N, C-alpha and C positions, 0 to 999 in steps of 0.2 A: 503493500500500500504506500502511496506517495505522501510526502509531507503535506502537500496541498489538499488531498482528498479528504473532505469532511463528511462524506456520506457512506464510505465503504464501497468496495467494488464487488460486483458479481463475476462469475467466471467468464461470461461473455465480454465484459468490460475489460478484463485482464487480457483477452485475446486481441482486442482492438489496438492495444498499445504494445503488444508483443512483438511487432515487426522490427523493433529496435529504433534508436534515436535517428539513425541515418535515413530511414524510410520516412520518419516524420519531417525531417529537414526538407525533403522534396515537395512538401505541401505548401511551402512558403508562397504567398500570393494568391492561394486559392480562396474562394468564397464558401461560406458555410452558414448555417442557421442555428441559433441557440436552441437547445433542447430544454434547458433549464435556465432560470436566471443566472447571470455570472455576477456574483457578489464578492469578490471578484473571480472566484472559482466556480466552475459548473461543467455542463457537457454541451457539445456541439454536434451536429450531424454533417458529415461530409460524404456525399454519395452512398446513402444508407448505411454508413458506419459511424458509430458513436465514439467520440474522443473526449477526454478530459481536457479542459482549456482554462486558461487564465486571461482575463481581460486586462490589457495594459491601459485602457481608457476608462476604468472604473466600471460602475454598475451597467449591465446591459440586460434588459428584460428578455424573458423567454419569447422565442419566435422571431427575434431580430436577426438581421443579416450582418455578419462580421467577416473581416478579411484575416487570414492567418499571416502572421508577420514572422514566425519562426517557432522554435521549440526550445524548451529548457528542461533537460533530464527527463524527457519523454512526455512532457506535458506541452500542448500547443499553446502559443501565445497568440492573442487575437486582439484586433481593434475594431471598434464599432464603425459601421459605415453610415455616415450621416447623410440625410436627404438633402 
């Protein structure tokens, strides 16, 4: 379990981040939708796969669109996309 995870992980969540940090780094620049509010930690959806994420722009409500800016120790870093 990661330092940032406040909710615990199911086995399916473990599988989403098991591809290694290098695999997550290639996601930089991709667009995702928040599955849970990011306060600043939560979950996002990228092409039907759930990932743990940290917002670098503060609180992001559930259902909002975010851009992946990188990863840190297997957790995706995201920023809110403002209208």
